[in-house]
SEKE-306684 format. One record per residue (C-alpha): x, y, z; residue number from 1. Coordinates in Angstrom, 3 decimals, padded with zeros to 6 digits. Layout:
! residues N
node u->X v->Y w->Z pos->NUM
...
! end
This chain:
! residues 290
node u->000.000 v->000.000 w->000.000 pos->1
node u->001.315 v->003.433 w->-000.919 pos->2
node u->002.054 v->005.842 w->001.937 pos->3
node u->002.707 v->009.555 w->001.982 pos->4
node u->005.144 v->011.711 w->003.959 pos->5
node u->003.012 v->014.523 w->005.328 pos->6
node u->005.946 v->016.260 w->007.002 pos->7
node u->007.698 v->016.684 w->003.683 pos->8
node u->004.604 v->018.252 w->002.127 pos->9
node u->004.346 v->020.829 w->004.888 pos->10
node u->008.079 v->021.655 w->004.757 pos->11
node u->008.002 v->022.152 w->000.993 pos->12
node u->005.152 v->024.638 w->001.195 pos->13
node u->006.670 v->026.392 w->004.194 pos->14
node u->009.927 v->026.952 w->002.310 pos->15
node u->008.285 v->027.882 w->-000.969 pos->16
node u->005.818 v->030.435 w->000.383 pos->17
node u->006.881 v->033.469 w->002.405 pos->18
node u->004.893 v->034.669 w->005.388 pos->19
node u->003.258 v->037.586 w->003.498 pos->20
node u->002.281 v->035.223 w->000.752 pos->21
node u->000.786 v->032.824 w->003.229 pos->22
node u->-000.923 v->035.681 w->005.028 pos->23
node u->-002.465 v->036.909 w->001.784 pos->24
node u->-003.478 v->033.444 w->000.860 pos->25
node u->-005.288 v->032.882 w->004.112 pos->26
node u->-007.428 v->035.967 w->003.624 pos->27
node u->-009.465 v->033.569 w->001.548 pos->28
node u->-008.634 v->030.624 w->003.752 pos->29
node u->-012.164 v->029.299 w->004.056 pos->30
node u->-012.623 v->028.922 w->000.320 pos->31
node u->-009.050 v->027.867 w->-000.348 pos->32
node u->-008.887 v->025.269 w->002.373 pos->33
node u->-012.128 v->023.698 w->001.208 pos->34
node u->-010.936 v->023.661 w->-002.396 pos->35
node u->-007.506 v->022.344 w->-001.434 pos->36
node u->-009.058 v->019.577 w->000.629 pos->37
node u->-011.309 v->018.548 w->-002.230 pos->38
node u->-008.440 v->018.507 w->-004.708 pos->39
node u->-006.174 v->016.609 w->-002.333 pos->40
node u->-008.780 v->014.008 w->-001.502 pos->41
node u->-009.771 v->013.585 w->-005.139 pos->42
node u->-006.262 v->012.425 w->-005.860 pos->43
node u->-006.671 v->009.625 w->-003.360 pos->44
node u->-010.098 v->008.408 w->-004.464 pos->45
node u->-009.958 v->004.845 w->-005.774 pos->46
node u->-009.902 v->004.912 w->-009.547 pos->47
node u->-012.312 v->002.574 w->-011.335 pos->48
node u->-010.797 v->000.077 w->-013.744 pos->49
node u->-012.261 v->-000.123 w->-017.229 pos->50
node u->-013.814 v->-003.562 w->-017.602 pos->51
node u->-014.822 v->-005.180 w->-020.867 pos->52
node u->-018.560 v->-005.610 w->-021.194 pos->53
node u->-020.314 v->-008.034 w->-023.502 pos->54
node u->-023.586 v->-006.169 w->-023.200 pos->55
node u->-026.599 v->-008.344 w->-023.980 pos->56
node u->-024.285 v->-011.111 w->-025.247 pos->57
node u->-023.192 v->-011.771 w->-021.653 pos->58
node u->-026.169 v->-014.052 w->-020.978 pos->59
node u->-025.363 v->-016.354 w->-023.913 pos->60
node u->-023.367 v->-019.534 w->-023.562 pos->61
node u->-023.675 v->-020.115 w->-027.303 pos->62
node u->-024.321 v->-017.532 w->-030.018 pos->63
node u->-024.069 v->-018.328 w->-033.706 pos->64
node u->-024.554 v->-016.407 w->-036.936 pos->65
node u->-025.298 v->-018.965 w->-039.681 pos->66
node u->-026.473 v->-021.898 w->-037.539 pos->67
node u->-026.105 v->-023.668 w->-034.197 pos->68
node u->-025.892 v->-027.462 w->-034.272 pos->69
node u->-025.631 v->-029.863 w->-031.344 pos->70
node u->-025.072 v->-033.607 w->-031.299 pos->71
node u->-025.473 v->-035.768 w->-028.202 pos->72
node u->-026.291 v->-034.695 w->-024.672 pos->73
node u->-024.945 v->-031.163 w->-024.755 pos->74
node u->-025.825 v->-028.999 w->-021.761 pos->75
node u->-025.663 v->-025.206 w->-022.013 pos->76
node u->-025.977 v->-023.295 w->-018.750 pos->77
node u->-026.958 v->-020.001 w->-020.308 pos->78
node u->-028.855 v->-018.749 w->-023.324 pos->79
node u->-028.466 v->-020.092 w->-026.842 pos->80
node u->-028.950 v->-017.707 w->-029.760 pos->81
node u->-028.754 v->-017.348 w->-033.512 pos->82
node u->-028.804 v->-014.344 w->-035.807 pos->83
node u->-029.274 v->-013.967 w->-038.745 pos->84
node u->-029.027 v->-017.670 w->-039.588 pos->85
node u->-031.387 v->-020.456 w->-040.435 pos->86
node u->-031.642 v->-023.013 w->-037.637 pos->87
node u->-030.799 v->-024.165 w->-034.133 pos->88
node u->-030.844 v->-027.963 w->-033.927 pos->89
node u->-030.047 v->-030.715 w->-031.423 pos->90
node u->-031.856 v->-029.372 w->-028.362 pos->91
node u->-034.997 v->-030.762 w->-026.724 pos->92
node u->-034.111 v->-033.551 w->-027.378 pos->93
node u->-031.393 v->-034.475 w->-026.684 pos->94
node u->-029.484 v->-031.334 w->-025.719 pos->95
node u->-030.535 v->-029.174 w->-022.760 pos->96
node u->-030.508 v->-025.397 w->-022.466 pos->97
node u->-030.728 v->-024.040 w->-018.932 pos->98
node u->-031.687 v->-020.657 w->-020.263 pos->99
node u->-033.629 v->-019.336 w->-023.252 pos->100
node u->-033.263 v->-020.147 w->-026.936 pos->101
node u->-033.343 v->-017.002 w->-029.075 pos->102
node u->-033.725 v->-018.073 w->-032.685 pos->103
node u->-033.292 v->-015.102 w->-035.052 pos->104
node u->-035.152 v->-012.727 w->-032.758 pos->105
node u->-034.397 v->-009.165 w->-031.650 pos->106
node u->-032.558 v->-010.367 w->-028.546 pos->107
node u->-030.142 v->-012.480 w->-030.594 pos->108
node u->-029.696 v->-009.622 w->-033.066 pos->109
node u->-028.669 v->-007.225 w->-030.291 pos->110
node u->-026.401 v->-009.854 w->-028.739 pos->111
node u->-024.572 v->-010.220 w->-032.053 pos->112
node u->-024.139 v->-006.452 w->-032.276 pos->113
node u->-022.781 v->-006.283 w->-028.718 pos->114
node u->-020.457 v->-009.239 w->-029.334 pos->115
node u->-019.025 v->-007.487 w->-032.404 pos->116
node u->-018.416 v->-004.349 w->-030.353 pos->117
node u->-016.558 v->-006.386 w->-027.724 pos->118
node u->-014.569 v->-008.174 w->-030.435 pos->119
node u->-013.366 v->-004.867 w->-031.861 pos->120
node u->-012.456 v->-003.545 w->-028.403 pos->121
node u->-010.407 v->-006.674 w->-027.693 pos->122
node u->-008.681 v->-006.471 w->-031.082 pos->123
node u->-007.736 v->-002.848 w->-030.469 pos->124
node u->-006.081 v->-003.205 w->-027.073 pos->125
node u->-002.330 v->-002.479 w->-026.948 pos->126
node u->-000.236 v->-005.647 w->-026.879 pos->127
node u->001.523 v->-006.634 w->-023.665 pos->128
node u->003.449 v->-009.635 w->-025.041 pos->129
node u->003.855 v->-011.271 w->-028.458 pos->130
node u->003.498 v->-015.058 w->-028.185 pos->131
node u->003.514 v->-015.778 w->-031.909 pos->132
node u->004.892 v->-019.261 w->-032.573 pos->133
node u->004.663 v->-020.414 w->-028.957 pos->134
node u->002.382 v->-023.151 w->-027.675 pos->135
node u->000.260 v->-021.893 w->-024.802 pos->136
node u->000.681 v->-025.188 w->-022.959 pos->137
node u->002.866 v->-025.052 w->-019.802 pos->138
node u->002.884 v->-021.230 w->-019.802 pos->139
node u->002.023 v->-019.284 w->-016.644 pos->140
node u->000.607 v->-015.873 w->-017.544 pos->141
node u->-000.455 v->-012.818 w->-015.574 pos->142
node u->-003.284 v->-010.511 w->-016.674 pos->143
node u->-002.467 v->-008.774 w->-019.931 pos->144
node u->-002.920 v->-008.663 w->-023.689 pos->145
node u->-001.227 v->-011.519 w->-025.557 pos->146
node u->-000.781 v->-011.464 w->-029.318 pos->147
node u->-000.511 v->-014.145 w->-032.007 pos->148
node u->000.044 v->-012.882 w->-035.545 pos->149
node u->-001.483 v->-016.042 w->-036.982 pos->150
node u->-002.667 v->-019.235 w->-035.259 pos->151
node u->-002.571 v->-020.171 w->-031.567 pos->152
node u->-002.227 v->-023.695 w->-030.192 pos->153
node u->-002.901 v->-025.020 w->-026.701 pos->154
node u->-001.398 v->-028.407 w->-025.843 pos->155
node u->-001.264 v->-029.272 w->-022.165 pos->156
node u->-002.128 v->-026.886 w->-019.354 pos->157
node u->-002.128 v->-023.087 w->-019.565 pos->158
node u->-002.081 v->-021.389 w->-016.164 pos->159
node u->-003.568 v->-017.925 w->-015.707 pos->160
node u->-002.551 v->-016.392 w->-012.397 pos->161
node u->-003.934 v->-013.192 w->-010.909 pos->162
node u->-007.111 v->-011.159 w->-010.927 pos->163
node u->-007.554 v->-009.041 w->-014.044 pos->164
node u->-008.341 v->-009.062 w->-017.744 pos->165
node u->-006.761 v->-011.643 w->-020.058 pos->166
node u->-007.047 v->-010.769 w->-023.741 pos->167
node u->-005.694 v->-013.211 w->-026.326 pos->168
node u->-005.526 v->-011.588 w->-029.754 pos->169
node u->-005.270 v->-014.360 w->-032.344 pos->170
node u->-004.770 v->-013.517 w->-035.991 pos->171
node u->-006.305 v->-016.644 w->-037.513 pos->172
node u->-007.224 v->-019.879 w->-035.705 pos->173
node u->-007.327 v->-021.176 w->-032.143 pos->174
node u->-006.916 v->-024.927 w->-031.656 pos->175
node u->-006.735 v->-026.949 w->-028.449 pos->176
node u->-005.352 v->-030.472 w->-028.333 pos->177
node u->-007.588 v->-033.509 w->-027.926 pos->178
node u->-007.309 v->-035.847 w->-024.969 pos->179
node u->-009.024 v->-038.722 w->-023.201 pos->180
node u->-011.694 v->-038.964 w->-020.465 pos->181
node u->-009.134 v->-039.130 w->-017.672 pos->182
node u->-006.465 v->-037.027 w->-019.375 pos->183
node u->-007.492 v->-033.820 w->-021.139 pos->184
node u->-005.105 v->-033.003 w->-023.931 pos->185
node u->-005.497 v->-029.318 w->-023.134 pos->186
node u->-006.768 v->-027.260 w->-020.237 pos->187
node u->-006.808 v->-023.778 w->-018.731 pos->188
node u->-006.078 v->-023.512 w->-015.017 pos->189
node u->-007.045 v->-020.441 w->-012.984 pos->190
node u->-005.066 v->-019.426 w->-009.892 pos->191
node u->-004.411 v->-016.361 w->-007.764 pos->192
node u->-007.832 v->-014.811 w->-008.264 pos->193
node u->-008.082 v->-015.273 w->-012.044 pos->194
node u->-011.691 v->-015.684 w->-013.180 pos->195
node u->-013.207 v->-017.243 w->-016.284 pos->196
node u->-015.383 v->-014.183 w->-016.847 pos->197
node u->-012.241 v->-012.098 w->-017.409 pos->198
node u->-010.614 v->-014.382 w->-019.992 pos->199
node u->-011.239 v->-013.469 w->-023.644 pos->200
node u->-010.113 v->-015.146 w->-026.835 pos->201
node u->-010.456 v->-012.825 w->-029.838 pos->202
node u->-010.058 v->-015.147 w->-032.821 pos->203
node u->-009.525 v->-013.792 w->-036.330 pos->204
node u->-011.135 v->-016.756 w->-038.066 pos->205
node u->-012.272 v->-019.987 w->-036.356 pos->206
node u->-011.755 v->-021.836 w->-033.074 pos->207
node u->-011.673 v->-025.599 w->-032.480 pos->208
node u->-011.858 v->-027.010 w->-028.957 pos->209
node u->-010.411 v->-030.512 w->-028.916 pos->210
node u->-012.064 v->-033.679 w->-027.653 pos->211
node u->-012.129 v->-033.810 w->-023.844 pos->212
node u->-010.508 v->-030.378 w->-023.561 pos->213
node u->-011.143 v->-028.503 w->-020.340 pos->214
node u->-011.341 v->-024.960 w->-021.688 pos->215
node u->-011.854 v->-021.655 w->-019.895 pos->216
node u->-012.770 v->-018.266 w->-021.297 pos->217
node u->-014.975 v->-016.421 w->-023.726 pos->218
node u->-014.304 v->-017.108 w->-027.397 pos->219
node u->-015.304 v->-014.375 w->-029.822 pos->220
node u->-014.559 v->-015.797 w->-033.244 pos->221
node u->-014.966 v->-013.821 w->-036.447 pos->222
node u->-016.110 v->-016.953 w->-038.287 pos->223
node u->-017.022 v->-020.255 w->-036.591 pos->224
node u->-016.492 v->-022.285 w->-033.422 pos->225
node u->-016.415 v->-026.070 w->-033.037 pos->226
node u->-016.426 v->-027.844 w->-029.672 pos->227
node u->-015.539 v->-031.485 w->-030.241 pos->228
node u->-016.838 v->-034.496 w->-028.316 pos->229
node u->-016.995 v->-034.110 w->-024.535 pos->230
node u->-015.112 v->-030.819 w->-024.430 pos->231
node u->-016.121 v->-028.612 w->-021.511 pos->232
node u->-016.148 v->-024.827 w->-021.670 pos->233
node u->-016.377 v->-022.547 w->-018.658 pos->234
node u->-017.102 v->-019.490 w->-020.730 pos->235
node u->-018.945 v->-018.508 w->-023.898 pos->236
node u->-018.839 v->-019.507 w->-027.560 pos->237
node u->-019.734 v->-016.458 w->-029.665 pos->238
node u->-019.395 v->-016.810 w->-033.456 pos->239
node u->-019.896 v->-013.537 w->-035.318 pos->240
node u->-020.331 v->-014.730 w->-038.913 pos->241
node u->-020.380 v->-018.524 w->-038.960 pos->242
node u->-021.697 v->-021.580 w->-037.157 pos->243
node u->-021.287 v->-022.992 w->-033.676 pos->244
node u->-021.014 v->-026.792 w->-033.741 pos->245
node u->-021.370 v->-028.767 w->-030.508 pos->246
node u->-020.966 v->-032.452 w->-029.630 pos->247
node u->-021.915 v->-033.706 w->-026.180 pos->248
node u->-020.439 v->-030.645 w->-024.480 pos->249
node u->-020.909 v->-028.870 w->-021.167 pos->250
node u->-020.891 v->-025.084 w->-021.523 pos->251
node u->-021.369 v->-022.811 w->-018.519 pos->252
node u->-021.606 v->-019.026 w->-018.588 pos->253
node u->-019.176 v->-017.737 w->-015.928 pos->254
node u->-020.139 v->-015.310 w->-013.193 pos->255
node u->-017.643 v->-012.761 w->-011.913 pos->256
node u->-017.061 v->-012.651 w->-008.165 pos->257
node u->-016.109 v->-009.142 w->-006.930 pos->258
node u->-012.557 v->-009.066 w->-005.607 pos->259
node u->-011.916 v->-006.388 w->-002.951 pos->260
node u->-008.930 v->-004.192 w->-003.683 pos->261
node u->-006.765 v->-002.324 w->-001.201 pos->262
node u->-007.713 v->001.333 w->-001.321 pos->263
node u->-005.498 v->004.334 w->-000.779 pos->264
node u->-008.436 v->006.602 w->000.071 pos->265
node u->-008.294 v->006.495 w->003.873 pos->266
node u->-004.476 v->006.791 w->004.164 pos->267
node u->-004.708 v->009.661 w->001.707 pos->268
node u->-007.495 v->011.356 w->003.608 pos->269
node u->-005.539 v->011.049 w->006.846 pos->270
node u->-002.416 v->012.438 w->005.188 pos->271
node u->-004.322 v->015.388 w->003.717 pos->272
node u->-005.812 v->016.148 w->007.131 pos->273
node u->-002.448 v->016.098 w->008.908 pos->274
node u->-000.897 v->018.164 w->006.130 pos->275
node u->-003.608 v->020.806 w->006.475 pos->276
node u->-003.008 v->021.242 w->010.192 pos->277
node u->000.773 v->021.382 w->009.733 pos->278
node u->000.384 v->023.997 w->007.012 pos->279
node u->-001.762 v->026.092 w->009.318 pos->280
node u->000.811 v->025.768 w->012.104 pos->281
node u->003.639 v->026.888 w->009.829 pos->282
node u->001.634 v->029.926 w->008.738 pos->283
node u->000.886 v->030.933 w->012.334 pos->284
node u->004.546 v->030.704 w->013.353 pos->285
node u->005.706 v->032.733 w->010.374 pos->286
node u->003.052 v->035.451 w->010.811 pos->287
node u->003.866 v->035.686 w->014.548 pos->288
node u->007.537 v->036.480 w->013.695 pos->289
node u->006.689 v->039.001 w->010.962 pos->290
! end
């Protein structure tokens, strides 16, 4: 936590301003002190962090453009939508949607518009690290913006550590390795406060989630998304121009849990208060000698 040296503040002002200057200043002390206090405290107010919003697309576990197709016992914990495509198939029976199906309606149309807005925001963020040519497997990453000029591959476990936004900018395709029931070929592990709701995969063409993958995050693909047999997704599959193809998957819309952050407001307020009294004391001593 940041701390401030109130004594130094008072000494600097005492040296900088002469007694007559201070005396003249305090002719308007009521107004000035109030204004100074407001300005000082404003500098210590906790600053809000800009968070990416998906708008109306946030409630969708699956959102397609041309079509949504499911095979097997897929379960989507969230809404399923399509716009402006032709059909949503494979639900009731056998797939289950624990939400609402929006088939080419106004809700799905707005969700597509909001998803496109989020996609463009993600694509425009300044790059923190270029990972082009590296496999995401075995990496341990902190919050940030990670860039791939072309395709991205995940084989093994990717660890995301720390609370904050993870933005993966992928030029073309995202592919995760296939595995087996007891051994996922690819997975995303969250530690240190990282949350699935804050993980975004901005994919320039299409994404393929491998068989039995244990995937985390929100995929916004410019074209299509395929989740192969028994892949699980703790996130969202949002295809802007193509199809979403599912096969016996479990897809769950993540919910963000607020994480309290240490605030500098109260130490700052205390420091400003002490500084104000010390400033007043310096002025009194100087005016008494003049």
